[in-house]
C-alpha angles and dihedrals in degrees: 000000000000128000121196128179124194105205096188094055094027092233125151118199121186117187118195097169140012091217114128114274109246098176136018120204126186118213101195123327096299108039122072125177122198116207127207123196091269098044141282113006101171147359125205122191124190119206086020098161095037091053095045100253093115135092096037104229094198099039091126090058094045099051099062090046092054095049 
């Protein structure tokens, strides 16, 4: 799992897998989910900090569960 935040553009990108993306689905104008054959591969959120998605308050709890 890899989490990257671009402060200048306020974009949060969470990568769960490096498998090829087979389908992209937008959930609203600012949330995009990339699906691999086995499930969610990545999530991209625009205006992440402005909309309250960043910083992740429970990141310490999420990281061990994702490993």
